[in-house]
C-alpha positions as a Markdown table, in Angstrom:
| # | Residue | x | y | z |
|---|---|---|---|---|
| 1 | Met | 62.5 | 10.8 | -13.2 |
| 2 | Ser | 60.2 | 10.1 | -10.3 |
| 3 | Arg | 59.2 | 6.5 | -9.6 |
| 4 | Arg | 55.6 | 7.3 | -10.4 |
| 5 | Arg | 56.5 | 8.8 | -13.8 |
| 6 | Ala | 58.7 | 5.7 | -14.4 |
| 7 | Leu | 55.6 | 3.5 | -13.7 |
| 8 | Tyr | 53.5 | 5.5 | -16.1 |
| 9 | Leu | 56.2 | 5.2 | -18.8 |
| 10 | Ile | 56.4 | 1.5 | -18.3 |
| 11 | Leu | 52.6 | 1.1 | -18.6 |
| 12 | Leu | 52.7 | 3.3 | -21.8 |
| 13 | Ile | 55.5 | 1.2 | -23.2 |
| 14 | Gly | 53.6 | -2.0 | -22.6 |
| 15 | Ala | 50.4 | -0.6 | -24.1 |
| 16 | Val | 52.2 | 0.8 | -27.2 |
| 17 | Ile | 54.0 | -2.5 | -27.8 |
| 18 | Arg | 50.8 | -4.5 | -27.5 |
| 19 | Leu | 48.7 | -2.2 | -29.7 |
| 20 | His | 51.5 | -2.4 | -32.3 |
| 21 | Ala | 51.2 | -6.2 | -32.2 |
| 22 | Leu | 47.4 | -5.8 | -32.7 |
| 23 | Gly | 48.1 | -3.8 | -35.8 |
| 24 | Gln | 50.1 | -6.5 | -37.5 |
| 25 | Asp | 48.4 | -8.1 | -40.6 |
| 26 | Val | 48.5 | -11.7 | -39.4 |
| 27 | Arg | 45.9 | -14.4 | -40.1 |
| 28 | Phe | 44.6 | -16.6 | -37.3 |
| 29 | His | 46.5 | -19.6 | -35.9 |
| 30 | Pro | 44.3 | -22.8 | -36.1 |
| 31 | Asp | 43.3 | -22.6 | -32.4 |
| 32 | Glu | 42.6 | -18.8 | -32.7 |
| 33 | Ala | 40.3 | -19.6 | -35.7 |
| 34 | Leu | 38.5 | -22.2 | -33.6 |
| 35 | Phe | 37.9 | -19.8 | -30.7 |
| 36 | Ala | 37.1 | -16.9 | -32.9 |
| 37 | Thr | 34.5 | -19.0 | -34.8 |
| 38 | Phe | 32.7 | -19.8 | -31.6 |
| 39 | Ala | 32.8 | -16.1 | -30.6 |
| 40 | Arg | 31.5 | -15.1 | -34.0 |
| 41 | Gln | 28.6 | -17.6 | -33.6 |
| 42 | Ala | 27.7 | -15.9 | -30.4 |
| 43 | Ala | 28.1 | -12.3 | -31.7 |
| 44 | Leu | 26.2 | -12.8 | -35.0 |
| 45 | Asn | 23.9 | -15.7 | -34.4 |
| 46 | Gly | 23.2 | -15.3 | -30.7 |
| 47 | Asp | 24.6 | -18.7 | -29.9 |
| 48 | Trp | 25.9 | -17.9 | -26.5 |
| 49 | Leu | 25.9 | -21.5 | -25.4 |
| 50 | Leu | 28.6 | -22.1 | -27.9 |
| 51 | His | 27.2 | -25.2 | -29.5 |
| 52 | Gly | 29.8 | -27.5 | -31.2 |
| 53 | Ser | 33.0 | -29.4 | -30.4 |
| 54 | Leu | 34.5 | -27.0 | -27.8 |
| 55 | Asp | 37.1 | -28.1 | -25.3 |
| 56 | Lys | 37.4 | -24.8 | -23.3 |
| 57 | Pro | 35.2 | -23.0 | -20.8 |
| 58 | Pro | 33.4 | -20.0 | -22.1 |
| 59 | Leu | 34.7 | -16.8 | -20.4 |
| 60 | Ala | 37.5 | -15.8 | -22.7 |
| 61 | Ile | 35.4 | -16.7 | -25.8 |
| 62 | Tyr | 32.6 | -14.6 | -24.4 |
| 63 | Ala | 35.0 | -11.7 | -24.0 |
| 64 | Ser | 35.9 | -12.0 | -27.7 |
| 65 | Ala | 32.3 | -12.3 | -28.7 |
| 66 | Leu | 31.4 | -9.2 | -26.7 |
| 67 | Ser | 34.2 | -7.3 | -28.4 |
| 68 | Met | 32.9 | -8.4 | -31.8 |
| 69 | Thr | 29.4 | -7.3 | -30.9 |
| 70 | Leu | 30.5 | -3.9 | -29.6 |
| 71 | Phe | 33.2 | -2.9 | -32.0 |
| 72 | Gly | 32.8 | -5.1 | -35.1 |
| 73 | Ala | 29.2 | -6.1 | -35.9 |
| 74 | Arg | 27.3 | -4.0 | -38.5 |
| 75 | Val | 24.0 | -4.5 | -40.4 |
| 76 | Asp | 24.5 | -5.3 | -44.1 |
| 77 | Asn | 21.3 | -5.9 | -46.1 |
| 78 | Thr | 19.5 | -6.8 | -42.8 |
| 79 | Ile | 22.2 | -9.2 | -41.8 |
| 80 | Leu | 24.5 | -8.7 | -38.8 |
| 81 | Thr | 28.1 | -9.3 | -40.0 |
| 82 | Phe | 31.7 | -8.0 | -40.2 |
| 83 | Asp | 34.6 | -8.8 | -42.5 |
| 84 | Tyr | 37.4 | -11.1 | -41.6 |
| 85 | Arg | 39.9 | -8.4 | -40.6 |
| 86 | Val | 37.5 | -6.7 | -38.3 |
| 87 | Gly | 36.8 | -10.1 | -36.8 |
| 88 | Glu | 40.5 | -10.7 | -36.3 |
| 89 | Ile | 41.1 | -7.4 | -34.5 |
| 90 | Thr | 38.0 | -7.5 | -32.3 |
| 91 | Ala | 38.5 | -11.2 | -31.3 |
| 92 | Arg | 42.1 | -10.3 | -30.2 |
| 93 | Leu | 41.2 | -7.0 | -28.5 |
| 94 | Pro | 40.3 | -8.5 | -25.1 |
| 95 | Ala | 43.7 | -10.3 | -24.8 |
| 96 | Val | 45.4 | -7.0 | -25.6 |
| 97 | Phe | 43.7 | -5.1 | -22.9 |
| 98 | Ala | 44.2 | -8.0 | -20.5 |
| 99 | Gln | 47.9 | -8.0 | -21.1 |
| 100 | Ile | 48.1 | -4.2 | -20.6 |
| 101 | Leu | 46.4 | -4.6 | -17.3 |
| 102 | Leu | 48.7 | -7.5 | -16.4 |
| 103 | Val | 51.6 | -5.1 | -16.4 |
| 104 | Ala | 49.9 | -2.9 | -13.8 |
| 105 | Val | 48.9 | -6.0 | -11.7 |
| 106 | Val | 52.5 | -7.3 | -11.7 |
| 107 | Tyr | 53.6 | -4.0 | -10.4 |
| 108 | Ala | 51.0 | -3.9 | -7.7 |
| 109 | Leu | 51.7 | -7.5 | -6.7 |
| 110 | Thr | 55.5 | -7.0 | -6.5 |
| 111 | Arg | 55.2 | -3.9 | -4.5 |
| 112 | Arg | 52.8 | -5.6 | -2.1 |
| 113 | Leu | 55.1 | -8.5 | -1.6 |
| 114 | Tyr | 58.4 | -6.7 | -1.2 |
| 115 | Arg | 57.3 | -3.1 | -0.2 |
| 116 | Gly | 59.6 | -1.5 | -2.8 |
| 117 | Arg | 58.8 | 0.6 | -5.8 |
| 118 | Thr | 62.0 | 0.0 | -7.6 |
| 119 | Val | 61.8 | -3.8 | -7.7 |
| 120 | Ala | 58.1 | -3.4 | -8.6 |
| 121 | Ala | 58.9 | -1.1 | -11.5 |
| 122 | Trp | 61.5 | -3.6 | -12.9 |
| 123 | Ala | 59.1 | -6.5 | -12.6 |
| 124 | Ala | 56.5 | -4.4 | -14.5 |
| 125 | Leu | 59.0 | -3.6 | -17.2 |
| 126 | Phe | 59.9 | -7.3 | -17.6 |
| 127 | Ala | 56.2 | -8.2 | -17.9 |
| 128 | Ala | 55.6 | -5.3 | -20.3 |
| 129 | Cys | 58.5 | -6.3 | -22.6 |
| 130 | Ser | 58.5 | -10.1 | -22.3 |
| 131 | Pro | 58.7 | -11.4 | -25.9 |
| 132 | Val | 56.5 | -14.4 | -24.9 |
| 133 | Ala | 53.9 | -12.3 | -23.4 |
| 134 | Val | 54.0 | -9.8 | -26.3 |
| 135 | Ala | 53.8 | -12.5 | -28.9 |
| 136 | Phe | 50.6 | -13.8 | -27.4 |
| 137 | Ser | 49.1 | -10.4 | -26.4 |
| 138 | Ala | 47.3 | -9.7 | -29.7 |
| 139 | Thr | 45.8 | -13.2 | -30.2 |
| 140 | Ala | 42.5 | -14.9 | -29.8 |
| 141 | Phe | 43.9 | -17.6 | -27.6 |
| 142 | Thr | 42.1 | -18.1 | -24.2 |
| 143 | Asp | 45.4 | -17.8 | -22.3 |
| 144 | Gly | 45.6 | -14.0 | -22.2 |
| 145 | Leu | 42.5 | -13.4 | -20.0 |
| 146 | Met | 43.4 | -16.5 | -17.9 |
| 147 | Leu | 46.9 | -15.0 | -17.2 |
| 148 | Leu | 45.5 | -11.7 | -16.0 |
| 149 | Leu | 42.9 | -13.4 | -13.7 |
| 150 | Met | 45.5 | -15.8 | -12.2 |
| 151 | Thr | 47.8 | -12.9 | -11.4 |
| 152 | Leu | 44.9 | -11.0 | -9.9 |
| 153 | Ala | 44.3 | -14.1 | -7.7 |
| 154 | Leu | 48.0 | -13.8 | -6.5 |
| 155 | Trp | 47.5 | -10.0 | -5.9 |
| 156 | Ala | 44.3 | -10.5 | -3.9 |
| 157 | Ile | 45.8 | -13.1 | -1.6 |
| 158 | Ser | 48.9 | -11.0 | -1.1 |
| 159 | Arg | 46.5 | -8.4 | 0.4 |
| 160 | Gly | 44.9 | -11.0 | 2.6 |
| 161 | Ser | 41.7 | -11.1 | 0.6 |
| 162 | Trp | 41.2 | -14.9 | 0.4 |
| 163 | Leu | 37.6 | -14.6 | -0.9 |
| 164 | Trp | 38.6 | -12.3 | -3.8 |
| 165 | Ser | 41.5 | -14.5 | -4.6 |
| 166 | Gly | 39.2 | -17.4 | -4.9 |
| 167 | Ile | 36.9 | -15.4 | -7.1 |
| 168 | Trp | 39.7 | -14.3 | -9.5 |
| 169 | Leu | 41.0 | -17.9 | -9.7 |
| 170 | Ala | 37.5 | -19.2 | -10.4 |
| 171 | Leu | 37.2 | -16.7 | -13.2 |
| 172 | Ala | 40.6 | -17.8 | -14.5 |
| 173 | Val | 39.5 | -21.4 | -14.6 |
| 174 | Ala | 36.3 | -20.2 | -16.4 |
| 175 | Ser | 38.7 | -18.8 | -19.1 |
| 176 | Lys | 40.9 | -21.9 | -19.4 |
| 177 | Gln | 41.3 | -25.0 | -17.2 |
| 178 | Gln | 45.1 | -24.6 | -17.0 |
| 179 | Ala | 44.6 | -21.9 | -14.4 |
| 180 | Leu | 44.3 | -24.7 | -11.9 |
| 181 | Phe | 48.1 | -25.0 | -12.1 |
| 182 | Tyr | 48.2 | -21.8 | -10.0 |
| 183 | Leu | 46.1 | -23.3 | -7.1 |
| 184 | Pro | 49.0 | -24.6 | -5.0 |
| 185 | Leu | 50.9 | -21.4 | -5.6 |
| 186 | Val | 48.1 | -19.1 | -4.6 |
| 187 | Leu | 47.6 | -21.1 | -1.3 |
| 188 | Ala | 51.3 | -21.2 | -0.6 |
| 189 | Leu | 51.7 | -17.5 | -1.2 |
| 190 | Gly | 48.7 | -16.8 | 1.1 |
| 191 | Trp | 50.4 | -18.9 | 3.8 |
| 192 | Ala | 53.7 | -17.0 | 3.3 |
| 193 | Val | 52.1 | -13.6 | 3.5 |
| 194 | Asp | 49.1 | -14.0 | 5.8 |
| 195 | Gly | 49.2 | -17.4 | 7.4 |
| 196 | Met | 46.5 | -20.0 | 6.9 |
| 197 | Ser | 43.4 | -20.9 | 8.8 |
| 198 | Leu | 40.3 | -23.0 | 8.2 |
| 199 | Arg | 38.2 | -19.8 | 7.8 |
| 200 | Arg | 40.5 | -18.3 | 5.2 |
| 201 | Cys | 40.6 | -21.6 | 3.2 |
| 202 | Ala | 36.8 | -21.8 | 3.3 |
| 203 | Gln | 36.6 | -18.2 | 1.9 |
| 204 | Phe | 39.0 | -19.1 | -0.8 |
| 205 | Ala | 37.3 | -22.4 | -1.7 |
| 206 | Ala | 33.7 | -21.2 | -1.8 |
| 207 | Pro | 33.9 | -19.2 | -5.1 |
| 208 | Leu | 35.9 | -22.1 | -6.7 |
| 209 | Gly | 33.2 | -24.5 | -5.8 |
| 210 | Leu | 30.5 | -22.2 | -7.0 |
| 211 | Gly | 32.4 | -21.6 | -10.3 |
| 212 | Ala | 32.7 | -25.3 | -10.9 |
| 213 | Leu | 28.9 | -25.7 | -10.4 |
| 214 | Val | 28.3 | -22.8 | -12.9 |
| 215 | Leu | 30.5 | -24.5 | -15.5 |
| 216 | Ile | 28.8 | -27.8 | -15.0 |
| 217 | Ala | 25.4 | -26.2 | -15.4 |
| 218 | Trp | 26.5 | -24.3 | -18.5 |
| 219 | Asp | 27.9 | -27.4 | -20.0 |
| 220 | Ala | 24.7 | -29.3 | -19.3 |
| 221 | Ala | 22.6 | -26.5 | -20.8 |
| 222 | Arg | 24.6 | -26.9 | -24.1 |
| 223 | Ala | 23.2 | -30.4 | -24.4 |
| 224 | Gln | 26.1 | -31.5 | -26.6 |
| 225 | Ser | 26.9 | -35.2 | -27.3 |
| 226 | Thr | 30.3 | -34.7 | -25.7 |
| 227 | Ser | 30.9 | -32.2 | -22.9 |
| 228 | Phe | 33.8 | -29.7 | -23.0 |
| 229 | Trp | 35.3 | -31.5 | -20.0 |
| 230 | Thr | 35.5 | -34.8 | -21.9 |
| 231 | Leu | 36.9 | -33.1 | -25.1 |
| 232 | Ala | 39.5 | -31.3 | -23.0 |
| 233 | Ala | 40.6 | -34.6 | -21.5 |
| 234 | Ala | 40.7 | -36.3 | -24.9 |
| 235 | Asn | 42.6 | -33.4 | -26.6 |
| 236 | Asn | 45.1 | -33.1 | -23.8 |
| 237 | Ala | 45.6 | -36.8 | -23.0 |
| 238 | Ile | 48.8 | -37.3 | -21.0 |
| 239 | Asp | 50.3 | -40.7 | -21.8 |
| 240 | Gly | 52.6 | -40.9 | -18.8 |
| 241 | Leu | 56.1 | -39.8 | -18.2 |
| 242 | Ala | 58.3 | -38.4 | -21.0 |
| 243 | Ala | 60.6 | -40.9 | -22.7 |
| 244 | Asp | 63.3 | -38.3 | -23.3 |
| 245 | Pro | 63.1 | -35.6 | -20.7 |
| 246 | Gly | 66.5 | -34.2 | -21.8 |
| 247 | Ala | 65.2 | -33.4 | -25.2 |
| 248 | Arg | 62.1 | -31.8 | -23.7 |
| 249 | Leu | 64.2 | -29.7 | -21.3 |
| 250 | Gly | 66.2 | -28.5 | -24.3 |
| 251 | Ala | 63.0 | -27.6 | -26.2 |
| 252 | Trp | 61.6 | -25.7 | -23.2 |
| 253 | Thr | 64.9 | -24.0 | -22.6 |
| 254 | Asp | 65.1 | -22.8 | -26.2 |
| 255 | Leu | 61.6 | -21.3 | -25.9 |
| 256 | Gly | 62.1 | -20.1 | -22.4 |
| 257 | Arg | 65.1 | -17.9 | -23.3 |
| 258 | Leu | 62.5 | -15.4 | -24.6 |
| 259 | Leu | 60.5 | -15.2 | -21.4 |
| 260 | Leu | 62.3 | -12.0 | -20.3 |
| 261 | Gly | 64.1 | -11.3 | -23.5 |
| 262 | Thr | 67.9 | -11.1 | -24.0 |
| 263 | Pro | 68.9 | -11.0 | -20.2 |
| 264 | Thr | 66.6 | -13.9 | -19.3 |
| 265 | Phe | 69.2 | -16.3 | -18.1 |
| 266 | Leu | 71.4 | -13.6 | -16.5 |
| 267 | Leu | 68.5 | -12.4 | -14.5 |
| 268 | Leu | 67.3 | -15.8 | -13.5 |
| 269 | Gly | 70.9 | -16.7 | -12.5 |
| 270 | Gly | 70.8 | -13.6 | -10.3 |
| 271 | Ala | 67.4 | -14.6 | -8.9 |
| 272 | Ala | 68.8 | -18.1 | -8.0 |
| 273 | Leu | 71.7 | -16.5 | -6.2 |
| 274 | Ala | 69.5 | -14.1 | -4.4 |
| 275 | Val | 67.2 | -16.9 | -3.2 |
| 276 | Ile | 70.1 | -19.0 | -2.0 |
| 277 | Ser | 71.7 | -16.0 | -0.3 |
| 278 | Gly | 68.4 | -15.2 | 1.4 |
| 279 | Val | 67.9 | -18.7 | 2.6 |
| 280 | Ile | 71.4 | -18.8 | 4.1 |
| 281 | Arg | 71.5 | -15.4 | 5.6 |
| 282 | Arg | 67.9 | -14.4 | 6.3 |
| 283 | Pro | 65.8 | -17.6 | 6.3 |
| 284 | Arg | 63.0 | -16.3 | 8.4 |
| 285 | Glu | 62.4 | -13.0 | 6.6 |
| 286 | Gln | 59.1 | -12.8 | 4.8 |
| 287 | Ala | 60.9 | -11.7 | 1.6 |
| 288 | Thr | 63.0 | -14.8 | 1.6 |
| 289 | Val | 60.0 | -17.1 | 2.2 |
| 290 | Ile | 58.2 | -15.4 | -0.7 |
| 291 | Asp | 61.2 | -15.7 | -3.0 |
| 292 | Thr | 61.4 | -19.4 | -2.1 |
| 293 | Val | 57.7 | -20.0 | -2.8 |
| 294 | Leu | 57.9 | -18.3 | -6.2 |
| 295 | Ala | 61.1 | -20.2 | -7.1 |
| 296 | Leu | 59.7 | -23.5 | -6.1 |
| 297 | Ala | 56.5 | -22.9 | -8.1 |
| 298 | Val | 58.6 | -22.1 | -11.2 |
| 299 | Ile | 60.7 | -25.3 | -10.7 |
| 300 | Ala | 57.6 | -27.4 | -10.1 |
| 301 | Tyr | 55.9 | -26.0 | -13.3 |
| 302 | Ile | 58.9 | -26.5 | -15.4 |
| 303 | Gly | 59.7 | -30.0 | -13.9 |
| 304 | Ala | 56.1 | -31.1 | -14.6 |
| 305 | His | 56.3 | -30.0 | -18.3 |
| 306 | Val | 59.7 | -31.7 | -18.7 |
| 307 | Leu | 58.9 | -35.0 | -17.0 |
| 308 | Ile | 55.3 | -35.4 | -18.1 |
| 309 | Asn | 54.2 | -35.6 | -21.8 |
| 310 | Phe | 52.4 | -32.3 | -21.9 |
| 311 | Asn | 52.5 | -30.8 | -25.4 |
| 312 | Val | 55.5 | -28.5 | -26.0 |
| 313 | Tyr | 53.4 | -25.5 | -26.8 |
| 314 | Asp | 55.0 | -22.1 | -26.4 |
| 315 | Arg | 51.8 | -20.6 | -25.0 |
| 316 | Tyr | 52.2 | -23.0 | -22.0 |
| 317 | Leu | 55.1 | -20.7 | -20.9 |
| 318 | Leu | 52.7 | -17.8 | -20.3 |
| 319 | Pro | 51.9 | -18.8 | -16.6 |
| 320 | Leu | 55.6 | -18.3 | -15.9 |
| 321 | Val | 55.7 | -14.7 | -17.1 |
| 322 | Pro | 54.5 | -12.9 | -13.9 |
| 323 | Leu | 56.5 | -15.2 | -11.7 |
| 324 | Leu | 59.7 | -14.8 | -13.6 |
| 325 | Ala | 59.2 | -11.1 | -14.0 |
| 326 | Ile | 59.1 | -10.8 | -10.2 |
| 327 | Leu | 62.0 | -13.2 | -9.7 |
| 328 | Gly | 64.0 | -11.5 | -12.5 |
| 329 | Ala | 63.5 | -8.1 | -10.8 |
| 330 | Arg | 64.6 | -9.6 | -7.5 |
| 331 | Gly | 67.6 | -11.2 | -9.2 |
| 332 | Gly | 68.4 | -7.9 | -11.0 |
| 333 | Met | 68.3 | -5.9 | -7.8 |
| 334 | Trp | 70.6 | -8.4 | -6.1 |
| 335 | Leu | 73.1 | -8.2 | -9.1 |
| 336 | Trp | 72.9 | -4.4 | -9.0 |
| 337 | Gly | 73.8 | -4.5 | -5.3 |
| 338 | Gln | 76.9 | -6.7 | -6.0 |
| 339 | Ile | 78.0 | -4.5 | -9.0 |
| 340 | Ser | 77.5 | -1.3 | -7.1 |
| 341 | Arg | 80.1 | -2.4 | -4.6 |
| 342 | Ile | 82.8 | -2.4 | -7.2 |
| 343 | Ser | 81.5 | 0.1 | -9.8 |
| 344 | Pro | 80.6 | 3.8 | -9.6 |
| 345 | Arg | 77.0 | 4.6 | -9.4 |
| 346 | Gly | 77.0 | 6.1 | -12.9 |
| 347 | Glu | 78.2 | 2.9 | -14.4 |
| 348 | Val | 75.4 | 0.9 | -12.7 |
| 349 | Ala | 72.9 | 3.4 | -14.1 |
| 350 | Val | 74.3 | 3.0 | -17.6 |
| 351 | Ile | 74.0 | -0.8 | -17.3 |
| 352 | Ala | 70.4 | -0.5 | -16.1 |
| 353 | Ala | 69.5 | 1.8 | -18.9 |
| 354 | Ala | 71.1 | -0.6 | -21.5 |
| 355 | Ile | 69.1 | -3.5 | -20.1 |
| 356 | Ala | 65.9 | -1.5 | -20.2 |
| 357 | Leu | 66.6 | -0.5 | -23.8 |
| 358 | Ala | 67.3 | -4.1 | -24.7 |
| 359 | Leu | 64.0 | -5.2 | -23.1 |
| 360 | Val | 62.0 | -2.6 | -25.1 |
| 361 | Val | 63.7 | -3.6 | -28.4 |
| 362 | Gly | 63.0 | -7.2 | -27.6 |
| 363 | Gly | 59.3 | -6.5 | -26.9 |
| 364 | Trp | 59.0 | -4.5 | -30.1 |
| 365 | Asn | 60.5 | -7.3 | -32.2 |
| 366 | Ala | 58.1 | -9.7 | -30.7 |
| 367 | Ala | 55.2 | -7.4 | -31.5 |
| 368 | Glu | 56.3 | -7.5 | -35.2 |
| 369 | Gly | 56.5 | -11.3 | -35.2 |
| 370 | Asn | 60.3 | -11.5 | -35.3 |
| 371 | Val | 60.6 | -14.1 | -32.6 |
| 372 | Asn | 60.3 | -17.8 | -32.6 |
| 373 | Val | 57.2 | -17.9 | -30.4 |
| 374 | Gly | 53.6 | -17.1 | -30.9 |
| 375 | Gly | 52.2 | -20.3 | -32.3 |
| 376 | Asp | 52.9 | -23.7 | -30.6 |
| 377 | Gly | 56.6 | -24.0 | -30.2 |
| 378 | Gly | 57.7 | -21.7 | -33.1 |
| 379 | Asn | 56.7 | -24.4 | -35.6 |
| 380 | Gly | 55.6 | -21.9 | -38.1 |
| 381 | Arg | 51.9 | -22.3 | -37.9 |
| 382 | Arg | 51.1 | -18.8 | -36.7 |
| 383 | Gly | 50.8 | -16.5 | -39.7 |
| 384 | Val | 51.8 | -19.2 | -42.2 |
| 385 | Tyr | 48.4 | -18.9 | -44.0 |
| 386 | Thr | 48.7 | -15.2 | -44.8 |
| 387 | Asp | 46.7 | -15.5 | -48.0 |
| 388 | Ile | 43.9 | -17.7 | -46.7 |
| 389 | Asn | 41.5 | -14.8 | -47.0 |
| 390 | Glu | 42.2 | -14.8 | -50.8 |
| 391 | Leu | 41.5 | -18.6 | -50.9 |
| 392 | Ala | 38.2 | -18.0 | -49.1 |
| 393 | Asp | 37.3 | -15.2 | -51.5 |
| 394 | Phe | 37.9 | -17.5 | -54.5 |
| 395 | Leu | 35.7 | -20.3 | -53.0 |
| 396 | Asn | 32.9 | -17.9 | -52.0 |
| 397 | Gln | 32.8 | -16.7 | -55.6 |
| 398 | Gln | 31.8 | -20.2 | -56.8 |
| 399 | Ser | 28.3 | -21.4 | -57.4 |
| 400 | Leu | 25.6 | -21.4 | -54.7 |
| 401 | Gly | 25.9 | -24.5 | -52.5 |
| 402 | Ala | 29.3 | -25.6 | -53.9 |
| 403 | Ile | 30.9 | -28.5 | -51.9 |
| 404 | Ile | 34.4 | -27.9 | -50.6 |
| 405 | Tyr | 36.4 | -31.0 | -49.5 |
| 406 | Asp | 38.8 | -29.8 | -46.8 |
| 407 | Arg | 41.1 | -32.4 | -45.3 |
| 408 | Trp | 44.0 | -30.1 | -44.1 |
| 409 | Ile | 43.0 | -26.5 | -43.5 |
| 410 | Gly | 40.2 | -26.9 | -41.0 |
| 411 | Trp | 39.1 | -24.1 | -38.7 |
| 412 | Glu | 41.0 | -21.4 | -40.5 |
| 413 | Leu | 39.1 | -22.0 | -43.7 |
| 414 | Gly | 35.8 | -22.1 | -41.9 |
| 415 | Tyr | 36.5 | -18.8 | -40.2 |
| 416 | Tyr | 37.6 | -17.0 | -43.4 |
| 417 | Leu | 34.7 | -18.4 | -45.5 |
| 418 | Gly | 32.5 | -16.4 | -43.1 |
| 419 | Glu | 29.5 | -16.9 | -40.9 |
| 420 | Trp | 27.0 | -16.6 | -43.7 |
| 421 | Thr | 28.8 | -18.5 | -46.5 |
| 422 | Asp | 26.5 | -20.6 | -48.7 |
| 423 | Lys | 29.3 | -23.1 | -49.4 |
| 424 | Arg | 29.4 | -26.6 | -47.8 |
| 425 | Lys | 32.6 | -27.6 | -46.2 |
| 426 | Val | 33.1 | -31.4 | -45.8 |
| 427 | Tyr | 35.8 | -33.2 | -44.0 |
| 428 | Tyr | 37.0 | -36.7 | -44.9 |
| 429 | Pro | 40.0 | -38.0 | -43.0 |
| 430 | Thr | 41.3 | -40.6 | -45.5 |
| 431 | Ile | 41.5 | -41.1 | -49.3 |
| 432 | Glu | 39.1 | -44.0 | -49.1 |
| 433 | Thr | 36.4 | -42.1 | -47.2 |
| 434 | Leu | 36.7 | -39.1 | -49.6 |
| 435 | Val | 36.3 | -41.2 | -52.7 |
| 436 | Ala | 33.4 | -43.1 | -51.3 |
| 437 | Gly | 31.7 | -40.0 | -50.0 |
| 438 | Ala | 32.2 | -38.1 | -53.2 |
| 439 | Leu | 30.8 | -41.0 | -55.3 |
| 440 | Asp | 27.7 | -41.3 | -53.0 |
| 441 | Gln | 27.0 | -37.5 | -53.2 |
| 442 | Pro | 23.9 | -37.1 | -55.4 |
| 443 | Asp | 24.0 | -33.3 | -55.4 |
| 444 | Pro | 25.1 | -32.0 | -58.8 |
| 445 | Ala | 26.6 | -28.9 | -57.2 |
| 446 | Pro | 30.3 | -28.1 | -58.1 |
| 447 | Arg | 32.9 | -29.8 | -55.9 |
| 448 | Tyr | 36.3 | -28.6 | -55.0 |
| 449 | Leu | 39.3 | -30.0 | -53.1 |
| 450 | Ala | 41.3 | -27.4 | -51.3 |
| 451 | Ala | 44.7 | -28.0 | -49.7 |
| 452 | Pro | 47.9 | -26.3 | -48.7 |
| 453 | Val | 50.6 | -26.6 | -51.4 |
| 454 | Asp | 52.9 | -28.5 | -49.1 |
| 455 | Gln | 50.6 | -31.4 | -48.4 |
| 456 | Pro | 51.0 | -34.8 | -50.2 |
| 457 | Ile | 47.9 | -34.5 | -52.3 |
| 458 | Ala | 49.0 | -36.4 | -55.4 |
| 459 | Ser | 47.8 | -39.8 | -54.1 |
| 460 | Trp | 44.4 | -38.2 | -53.3 |
| 461 | Leu | 44.1 | -36.9 | -56.8 |
| 462 | Asp | 45.2 | -40.2 | -58.3 |
| 463 | Ala | 42.5 | -42.0 | -56.3 |
| 464 | Leu | 39.8 | -39.6 | -57.5 |
| 465 | Arg | 40.9 | -40.0 | -61.1 |
| 466 | Glu | 40.8 | -43.8 | -60.8 |
| 467 | Ala | 37.3 | -43.5 | -59.4 |
| 468 | Gly | 36.2 | -41.7 | -62.6 |
| 469 | Phe | 36.5 | -38.0 | -61.5 |
| 470 | Thr | 37.8 | -35.4 | -63.8 |
| 471 | Val | 40.3 | -33.4 | -61.8 |
| 472 | Thr | 41.2 | -29.8 | -62.9 |
| 473 | Arg | 43.3 | -27.3 | -61.0 |
| 474 | Val | 41.4 | -24.1 | -60.8 |
| 475 | Tyr | 43.4 | -22.1 | -58.2 |
| 476 | Asn | 47.1 | -22.0 | -57.5 |
| 477 | Ala | 48.5 | -19.5 | -55.1 |
| 478 | Gln | 51.6 | -19.3 | -53.0 |
| 479 | Arg | 50.2 | -21.4 | -50.2 |
| 480 | Phe | 47.1 | -23.0 | -51.5 |
| 481 | Val | 45.8 | -25.0 | -54.4 |
| 482 | Val | 42.2 | -25.9 | -55.4 |
| 483 | Tyr | 41.0 | -28.6 | -57.7 |
| 484 | Glu | 37.6 | -28.9 | -59.3 |
| 485 | Leu | 36.1 | -32.4 | -59.2 |
| 486 | Leu | 33.7 | -33.4 | -61.8 |
| 487 | Pro | 32.1 | -36.8 | -60.9 |
| 488 | Pro | 31.7 | -39.6 | -63.4 |
| 489 | Pro | 28.4 | -39.9 | -65.2 |
| 490 | Arg | 25.8 | -41.9 | -63.2 |
| 491 | Leu | 24.5 | -45.0 | -65.0 |
């Protein structure tokens, strides 16, 4: 098979795996529901300023909203709407396309850095089949678009285009602030490939500065009580160094074994040996310098997340995917070279084919949700509320203006109730505030308390009964329970 056909096959494999992931019947993760709700407000209500408590910049949410508008929205009784499943698919579609394009960009970047099609093809295959990348490909998280744009920034600077690199990185930051982690890497790679000058740095910095001004102006135009910058800082507050870095390293290692699938640690071991060999034997070669820059970036990223109290979220591994795909390909090529010295060429080809097959199988399993990543550290949140749409249907069937007390479900319930629901969802954080608020509510509309079945709700129900409410269970499904609350008669 020619190298060009091999590339087309890899791109096809990556696309098929990601489209298969999109076809899975999986409900939104809490953060997906949050971002999809803002996107739906823009698509159906025209709220393109994304009013509300949002801690992310708008670009990735705009991509979901545009997808909803183009492929999901329909007029039903003069109202622009779509059902929950169409909303899920259209909200996730931009990330799917972004990850398909990511495979091609990883190939182009690797070939540009190392002038070789074989190593570039392997890097593309690793990116195409990475279980971590696949698990997050068909999601409404903001990371997918950010990852593509960050990698485009690396590709642009590898070609000596400092201005375009700054543009791509600015767009990545406009998708998610975490893209700033790539800033030192992009500059270091630019230095390694093209050298550095004041003019080039100015070209790179100009679009970043302009992008920051645009985000500041957008945030000001929203006129919210709390800016998205402040909310992001509050929601991602870092309280210093980690108390137990060993435990954090173990947690990240457990998640990281899925970055390149089954051969992850073998390939990274080969990459480490390749880098060391290059530093010892060919320290001045550009390929060695590039290897070192990429390896140091990976070490710095992992070290920061081990030593500092960043949340242990599996999606925080995504920025490592293109870097480890490249280093894994370099390590694999180094290992093939060592093996080929002692094994016939045919055996080496069989080993390569077996690894490729294992990669594809691993990617397919990730597309079907059979891996422990895809929703914040494999803690079971992603897909756990598979019947939340049935709960929402039940609540929407209740009387006009019914009040739903929701302490635990949050954004997921809000999304699945729909943009045009006539129900009122009310949040009280404690038992005391719920009882006080429910007693003070003068509206005679029916009231319901909804909760996951695994939540400690008994004390809440006891407090409501003591306050004079009649509590009746009216819905009991596999994952959710709903109680109707009849208030005591007013004196």
